[in-house]
MIRO-34919 format. One line per field, with one value per atom (N, C-alpha, C, O, CB): residue number from 1; chain; x, y, z. Coordinates in Angstrom, 2 decimals. Glycine has a CB too. Example, Ala and Ser with C-alpha at 12.3 -4.5 7.8 and 13.67 -1.06 7.14 Angstrom:
BEGIN
pos	(1/1/1/1/1/2/2/2/2/2);
unit	(A/A/A/A/A/A/A/A/A/A);
px	(13.19/12.30/13.20/14.24/11.31/12.85/13.67/12.90/13.41/14.08);
py	(-5.69/-4.50/-3.30/-3.32/-4.47/-2.25/-1.06/0.03/1.14/-0.60);
pz	(7.80/7.80/7.80/8.46/9.05/7.08/7.14/7.87/8.04/5.72);
//
This chain:
BEGIN
pos	(1/1/1/1/1/2/2/2/2/2/3/3/3/3/3/4/4/4/4/4/5/5/5/5/5/6/6/6/6/6/7/7/7/7/7/8/8/8/8/8/9/9/9/9/9/10/10/10/10/10/11/11/11/11/11/12/12/12/12/12/13/13/13/13/13/14/14/14/14/14/15/15/15/15/15/16/16/16/16/16/17/17/17/17/17/18/18/18/18/18/19/19/19/19/19/20/20/20/20/20/21/21/21/21/21/22/22/22/22/22/23/23/23/23/23/24/24/24/24/24/25/25/25/25/25/26/26/26/26/26/27/27/27/27/27/28/28/28/28/28/29/29/29/29/29/30/30/30/30/30/31/31/31/31/31/32/32/32/32/32/33/33/33/33/33/34/34/34/34/34/35/35/35/35/35/36/36/36/36/36/37/37/37/37/37/38/38/38/38/38/39/39/39/39/39/40/40/40/40/40/41/41/41/41/41/42/42/42/42/42/43/43/43/43/43/44/44/44/44/44/45/45/45/45/45/46/46/46/46/46/47/47/47/47/47/48/48/48/48/48/49/49/49/49/49/50/50/50/50/50/51/51/51/51/51/52/52/52/52/52/53/53/53/53/53/54/54/54/54/54/55/55/55/55/55/56/56/56/56/56/57/57/57/57/57/58/58/58/58/58/59/59/59/59/59/60/60/60/60/60/61/61/61/61/61/62/62/62/62/62/63/63/63/63/63/64/64/64/64/64/65/65/65/65/65/66/66/66/66/66/67/67/67/67/67/68/68/68/68/68/69/69/69/69/69/70/70/70/70/70/71/71/71/71/71/72/72/72/72/72/73/73/73/73/73/74/74/74/74/74/75/75/75/75/75/76/76/76/76/76/77/77/77/77/77/78/78/78/78/78/79/79/79/79/79/80/80/80/80/80/81/81/81/81/81/82/82/82/82/82/83/83/83/83/83/84/84/84/84/84/85/85/85/85/85/86/86/86/86/86/87/87/87/87/87/88/88/88/88/88/89/89/89/89/89/90/90/90/90/90/91/91/91/91/91/92/92/92/92/92/93/93/93/93/93/94/94/94/94/94/95/95/95/95/95/96/96/96/96/96/97/97/97/97/97);
unit	(A/A/A/A/A/A/A/A/A/A/A/A/A/A/A/A/A/A/A/A/A/A/A/A/A/A/A/A/A/A/A/A/A/A/A/A/A/A/A/A/A/A/A/A/A/A/A/A/A/A/A/A/A/A/A/A/A/A/A/A/A/A/A/A/A/A/A/A/A/A/A/A/A/A/A/A/A/A/A/A/A/A/A/A/A/A/A/A/A/A/A/A/A/A/A/A/A/A/A/A/A/A/A/A/A/A/A/A/A/A/A/A/A/A/A/A/A/A/A/A/A/A/A/A/A/A/A/A/A/A/A/A/A/A/A/A/A/A/A/A/A/A/A/A/A/A/A/A/A/A/A/A/A/A/A/A/A/A/A/A/A/A/A/A/A/A/A/A/A/A/A/A/A/A/A/A/A/A/A/A/A/A/A/A/A/A/A/A/A/A/A/A/A/A/A/A/A/A/A/A/A/A/A/A/A/A/A/A/A/A/A/A/A/A/A/A/A/A/A/A/A/A/A/A/A/A/A/A/A/A/A/A/A/A/A/A/A/A/A/A/A/A/A/A/A/A/A/A/A/A/A/A/A/A/A/A/A/A/A/A/A/A/A/A/A/A/A/A/A/A/A/A/A/A/A/A/A/A/A/A/A/A/A/A/A/A/A/A/A/A/A/A/A/A/A/A/A/A/A/A/A/A/A/A/A/A/A/A/A/A/A/A/A/A/A/A/A/A/A/A/A/A/A/A/A/A/A/A/A/A/A/A/A/A/A/A/A/A/A/A/A/A/A/A/A/A/A/A/A/A/A/A/A/A/A/A/A/A/A/A/A/A/A/A/A/A/A/A/A/A/A/A/A/A/A/A/A/A/A/A/A/A/A/A/A/A/A/A/A/A/A/A/A/A/A/A/A/A/A/A/A/A/A/A/A/A/A/A/A/A/A/A/A/A/A/A/A/A/A/A/A/A/A/A/A/A/A/A/A/A/A/A/A/A/A/A/A/A/A/A/A/A/A/A/A/A/A/A/A/A/A/A/A/A/A/A/A/A/A/A/A/A/A/A/A/A/A/A/A/A/A/A/A/A/A/A/A/A/A/A/A/A/A/A/A);
px	(-16.66/-17.17/-17.57/-18.03/-18.37/-17.38/-17.76/-19.03/-19.33/-16.59/-19.76/-21.00/-20.71/-21.51/-21.68/-19.59/-19.28/-19.08/-19.34/-18.02/-18.64/-18.48/-19.82/-19.93/-17.72/-20.84/-22.18/-22.67/-23.24/-23.18/-22.45/-22.89/-22.16/-22.74/-22.67/-20.90/-20.18/-20.83/-20.84/-18.71/-21.37/-22.05/-23.36/-23.72/-22.32/-24.07/-25.36/-25.91/-25.86/-26.35/-26.45/-26.97/-28.39/-28.75/-26.07/-29.19/-30.56/-30.96/-30.30/-31.51/-32.06/-32.70/-34.15/-34.73/-32.59/-34.73/-36.15/-36.52/-37.70/-36.87/-35.53/-35.77/-34.48/-33.39/-36.26/-34.58/-33.38/-32.55/-31.32/-33.74/-33.27/-32.62/-33.65/-34.85/-32.05/-33.15/-34.03/-33.52/-32.33/-34.11/-34.46/-34.08/-33.87/-33.93/-35.17/-33.62/-33.32/-34.52/-34.35/-32.87/-35.71/-36.90/-37.14/-38.08/-38.12/-36.29/-36.46/-37.44/-37.81/-36.89/-37.87/-38.82/-38.07/-37.05/-39.66/-38.58/-37.97/-38.05/-39.10/-38.65/-36.92/-36.84/-36.07/-35.44/-36.13/-36.14/-35.38/-33.90/-33.48/-35.75/-33.10/-31.67/-30.92/-29.90/-31.03/-31.39/-30.74/-31.32/-30.90/-30.84/-32.26/-32.88/-31.83/-31.06/-34.05/-31.78/-30.79/-30.98/-30.06/-30.86/-32.16/-32.41/-31.99/-32.06/-33.87/-31.56/-31.14/-29.90/-28.94/-30.87/-29.96/-28.80/-28.28/-27.22/-29.17/-29.04/-28.59/-29.17/-30.22/-29.00/-28.46/-28.79/-28.65/-27.88/-27.92/-29.39/-29.14/-28.09/-27.68/-30.49/-27.66/-26.63/-27.06/-26.29/-26.29/-28.28/-28.78/-28.96/-28.63/-30.12/-29.47/-29.65/-28.33/-28.26/-30.33/-27.28/-25.96/-25.43/-24.83/-24.98/-25.64/-25.21/-25.94/-25.33/-25.47/-27.24/-28.03/-27.60/-27.52/-29.53/-27.32/-26.93/-25.59/-25.39/-26.85/-24.67/-23.32/-23.23/-22.60/-22.30/-23.84/-23.67/-24.92/-24.91/-23.24/-25.98/-27.26/-27.31/-28.24/-28.27/-26.34/-26.36/-25.93/-26.15/-25.45/-25.32/-24.86/-25.33/-24.89/-23.32/-26.22/-26.74/-25.61/-25.62/-27.77/-24.63/-23.51/-22.69/-22.35/-22.62/-22.38/-21.61/-22.41/-21.85/-21.23/-23.70/-24.55/-24.56/-24.40/-25.98/-24.75/-24.79/-23.48/-23.49/-25.09/-22.36/-21.05/-20.88/-20.42/-19.92/-21.25/-21.14/-22.06/-21.66/-21.49/-23.27/-24.24/-23.67/-23.73/-25.58/-23.12/-22.56/-21.38/-21.22/-22.12/-20.56/-19.44/-19.94/-19.40/-18.53/-20.98/-21.54/-22.15/-21.94/-22.59/-22.91/-23.51/-22.41/-22.56/-24.40/-21.32/-20.22/-19.62/-19.35/-19.15/-19.41/-18.86/-19.84/-19.44/-18.54/-21.12/-22.12/-22.22/-22.35/-23.49/-22.15/-22.20/-21.04/-21.22/-22.16/-19.85/-18.67/-18.85/-18.50/-17.41/-19.37/-19.54/-20.62/-20.44/-19.87/-21.75/-22.92/-23.06/-23.76/-24.16/-22.38/-22.46/-23.79/-24.13/-22.17/-24.55/-25.83/-25.71/-24.82/-26.97/-26.62/-26.53/-26.79/-26.03/-27.51/-27.83/-28.15/-28.64/-29.84/-29.22/-27.71/-28.11/-28.87/-28.57/-26.88/-29.81/-30.58/-29.98/-30.05/-32.11/-29.40/-28.67/-29.58/-29.17/-28.06/-30.81/-31.72/-32.03/-32.06/-33.02/-32.25/-32.53/-31.32/-31.46/-32.94/-30.13/-28.91/-28.77/-28.50/-27.67/-28.95/-28.85/-29.84/-29.52/-29.07/-31.07/-32.15/-32.26/-33.17/-33.44/-31.35/-31.42/-31.29/-30.47/-30.32/-32.10/-31.97/-30.53/-29.94/-32.98/-30.01/-28.66/-27.57/-26.42/-28.40/-27.92/-26.93/-26.43/-27.20/-27.53/-25.17/-24.61/-24.11/-23.83/-23.47/-24.00/-23.45/-22.03/-21.67/-23.46/-21.24/-19.86/-19.80/-18.92/-19.14/-20.74/-20.77/-21.08/-20.50/-21.80/-21.98/-22.35/-21.18/-20.88/-23.61/-20.53/-19.35/-18.29/-17.71/-18.77/-18.03/-17.01/-17.34/-16.46/-16.87/-18.62/-19.03/-18.76/-18.18/-20.50/-19.19/-19.02/-17.56/-17.15/-19.80/-16.76/-15.31/-14.70/-13.90/-14.62/-15.09/-14.56/-14.94/-14.15/-15.08/-16.13/-16.58/-15.98/-16.12/-18.11/-15.32/-14.70/-15.71/-15.50/-13.58/-16.83/-17.85/-18.18/-19.02/-19.13);
py	(33.87/32.91/33.64/34.78/32.12/32.99/33.51/32.80/31.69/33.33/33.45/32.86/31.55/30.61/33.85/31.47/30.23/29.06/27.91/30.43/29.33/28.24/27.66/26.46/28.74/28.51/28.00/27.11/26.05/29.16/27.56/26.78/25.44/24.44/27.57/25.42/24.14/23.18/21.97/24.37/23.70/22.85/22.30/21.15/23.65/23.16/22.74/23.81/25.00/22.42/23.39/24.31/23.91/22.74/24.34/24.91/24.65/25.57/26.56/24.81/25.22/26.05/26.25/25.40/25.40/27.37/27.60/28.12/28.29/26.36/28.37/28.93/29.57/29.16/27.84/30.56/31.18/30.19/30.19/32.39/29.34/28.32/27.22/27.42/28.93/26.08/24.96/24.30/24.33/23.92/23.70/22.94/21.47/21.11/23.08/20.64/19.23/18.46/17.35/18.56/19.04/18.42/18.89/18.44/18.72/19.81/20.35/21.49/21.94/19.27/21.97/23.08/24.40/24.60/23.03/25.31/26.62/27.40/27.48/27.40/27.96/28.76/30.05/30.17/27.96/31.00/32.23/31.90/30.98/33.20/32.61/32.29/32.34/31.66/33.23/33.13/33.21/32.25/32.27/34.60/31.42/30.46/29.48/28.93/29.70/29.26/28.31/26.88/26.07/28.32/26.57/25.24/25.10/24.00/24.89/26.19/26.13/25.25/25.36/27.56/24.37/23.50/23.66/23.14/22.04/24.39/24.65/25.99/26.41/23.50/26.66/28.01/28.16/27.44/29.02/29.09/29.51/30.63/31.02/30.01/31.12/32.16/33.40/33.92/32.54/33.87/35.05/34.75/35.59/35.51/33.58/33.20/33.16/33.56/31.87/32.67/32.62/34.02/34.30/31.82/34.92/36.31/36.93/37.61/37.14/36.69/37.24/36.65/37.36/36.99/35.35/34.70/35.22/35.40/33.18/35.47/35.90/37.41/37.87/35.46/38.17/39.63/40.40/41.63/40.09/39.70/40.34/41.25/42.05/39.31/41.15/42.03/43.46/44.38/41.47/43.63/44.95/45.21/44.55/45.07/46.17/46.47/46.85/46.47/47.60/47.60/48.03/46.83/46.74/49.01/45.91/44.72/43.84/43.30/43.91/43.69/42.92/43.55/42.85/42.81/44.86/45.56/45.39/45.17/47.05/45.50/45.34/43.92/43.74/45.67/42.93/41.53/41.28/40.63/40.57/41.79/41.63/42.22/41.60/42.30/43.44/44.10/43.31/43.25/45.53/42.71/41.91/40.69/40.36/41.46/40.03/38.87/39.29/38.63/38.16/40.38/40.88/41.23/40.96/42.12/41.81/42.15/40.92/40.94/42.89/39.86/38.63/38.03/37.62/37.61/37.98/37.45/38.30/37.75/37.38/39.60/40.48/40.17/40.08/41.97/40.01/39.67/38.32/38.17/39.66/37.36/36.01/35.93/35.31/35.04/36.56/36.41/37.52/37.36/36.37/38.63/39.74/40.45/41.13/39.25/40.31/41.02/42.20/42.24/40.06/43.14/44.38/44.15/44.64/45.40/43.43/43.22/41.79/41.52/44.23/40.89/39.50/39.35/40.03/38.58/38.47/38.19/36.96/35.86/37.99/37.16/36.09/34.90/33.75/36.60/35.16/34.05/33.21/31.99/34.59/33.87/33.12/32.30/31.16/34.06/32.87/32.13/30.92/29.82/33.05/31.13/30.04/28.92/27.74/30.57/29.31/28.34/27.75/26.97/28.99/28.13/27.63/26.10/25.54/28.28/25.45/24.00/23.63/24.26/23.46/22.62/22.16/22.86/22.44/22.33/23.93/24.63/23.66/22.82/25.92/23.75/22.85/23.63/24.83/22.02/22.92/23.48/23.99/25.07/22.43/23.23/23.63/24.95/25.76/22.53/25.17/26.42/27.60/28.68/26.34/27.40/28.47/28.78/29.95/28.09/27.75/27.95/28.73/29.68/26.59/28.33/28.99/30.47/31.33/28.27/30.76/32.14/32.97/34.05/32.23/32.48/33.23/33.36/34.38/32.58/32.34/32.44/33.52/34.33/31.08/33.52/34.52/35.93/36.86/34.26/36.08/37.39/37.69/38.80/37.42/36.72/36.84/37.21/38.13/37.87/36.45/36.66/35.36/35.32/37.27);
pz	(92.94/91.98/90.70/90.75/92.56/89.60/88.29/87.81/88.25/87.26/86.92/86.38/85.65/85.74/85.42/84.94/84.21/85.17/84.79/83.36/86.38/87.36/87.78/88.02/88.58/87.87/88.17/87.03/87.26/88.40/85.79/84.63/84.57/84.16/83.33/84.97/85.02/86.01/85.78/85.41/87.10/88.09/87.54/87.78/89.39/86.79/86.24/85.34/85.66/87.36/84.20/83.20/82.83/82.88/81.94/82.48/82.07/80.93/80.63/83.25/80.32/79.31/79.72/80.40/77.89/79.30/79.53/80.91/81.20/79.30/81.75/83.08/83.55/83.13/84.10/84.42/84.96/85.77/85.73/85.84/86.51/87.33/87.61/87.45/88.68/88.02/88.38/89.66/89.98/87.23/90.38/91.57/91.21/90.03/92.68/92.19/91.94/91.37/90.87/93.23/91.42/90.84/89.41/88.75/91.69/88.93/87.59/87.51/86.43/86.67/88.67/88.72/88.61/89.27/90.03/87.78/87.64/88.94/89.57/86.53/89.33/90.56/90.25/89.21/91.72/91.17/91.07/91.08/91.80/92.22/90.32/90.19/91.51/91.67/89.22/92.46/93.77/94.79/95.95/94.29/94.40/95.31/95.83/95.04/94.61/97.12/97.66/97.16/97.25/99.17/96.64/96.10/94.64/94.08/96.23/94.01/92.61/92.46/93.23/92.06/91.45/91.18/89.75/89.41/91.43/88.91/87.55/87.12/87.59/86.57/86.20/85.79/84.28/83.65/86.51/83.70/82.32/82.39/83.48/81.60/81.25/81.23/82.01/82.82/79.79/81.78/82.49/83.98/84.82/81.89/84.30/85.70/86.44/87.60/85.80/85.79/86.42/86.65/87.69/85.55/85.67/85.87/87.06/87.89/84.60/87.15/88.25/89.59/90.59/88.03/89.62/90.86/91.37/92.57/90.67/90.45/90.85/91.05/92.00/89.80/90.16/90.18/90.60/90.58/88.82/90.97/91.24/92.44/92.56/91.41/93.33/94.51/94.17/94.96/95.58/93.02/92.60/91.17/90.23/92.69/91.02/89.68/88.73/87.56/89.74/89.23/88.40/87.92/86.74/89.17/88.83/88.45/87.48/86.52/89.69/87.73/86.83/85.44/84.44/87.38/85.38/84.09/83.33/82.12/84.30/84.03/83.39/82.85/81.73/84.38/83.64/83.20/82.01/81.04/84.36/82.08/80.99/79.70/78.64/81.35/79.79/78.60/78.03/76.81/78.95/78.89/78.39/77.62/76.56/79.55/78.13/77.44/76.11/75.09/78.32/76.11/74.87/73.86/72.67/75.15/74.33/73.44/72.78/71.58/74.20/73.54/72.96/71.96/70.87/74.07/72.32/71.39/70.12/69.03/72.07/70.25/69.09/68.15/66.94/69.52/68.73/67.91/67.22/66.05/68.77/67.94/67.39/66.33/65.28/68.49/66.61/65.75/64.71/63.71/66.58/64.95/64.01/64.01/63.04/62.66/65.08/65.14/66.11/66.95/65.59/65.97/66.72/68.21/69.04/66.17/68.55/69.96/70.18/70.13/70.44/70.41/70.62/71.95/72.92/70.61/71.96/73.17/73.83/73.29/72.86/74.99/75.67/75.95/75.78/76.99/76.38/76.70/75.46/75.54/77.31/74.33/73.10/72.68/72.23/71.97/72.83/72.49/73.42/72.95/72.61/74.72/75.69/75.39/75.50/77.12/75.02/74.85/73.44/73.17/75.20/72.56/71.18/71.15/71.87/70.31/70.32/70.18/69.77/68.90/69.14/70.40/70.10/70.89/70.86/68.66/71.61/72.43/73.50/73.98/73.09/73.87/74.88/76.09/76.02/74.28/77.18/78.40/78.15/78.62/79.54/77.42/77.13/76.37/76.61/76.34/75.44/74.69/75.60/75.45/73.55/76.54/77.46/78.39/78.64/78.27/78.90/79.74/78.96/79.49/80.23/77.73/76.91/76.67/76.74/75.56/76.39/76.19/77.44/77.36/75.81/78.59/79.83/80.21/80.76/80.97/79.93/80.17/79.28/79.73/79.92/78.01/77.08/77.53/77.39/75.65/78.07/78.58/79.95/80.46/78.66/80.54/81.87/82.95/83.74/81.84/82.94/83.97/84.65/85.55/83.35);
//
């Protein structure tokens, strides 16, 4: 599974993941039904620090290219007002994570 596939199932802002009640939960929680970009990376790649780091760097690379900033903060980008689930899916697909 890829992180973008989790975001397609459900996306959130302001928490790594949420359960069906909208309560913030750990991204690997079995009750999680939606994730932010970072939460999806942690849920998919969190068992391997190396894989997580590689996925994180790929996402940062895509954001850097898009935004032209030195070190974009994925959580701030995910949580920006007006951000959409489709934009987050597209970013993670472009990063191939």
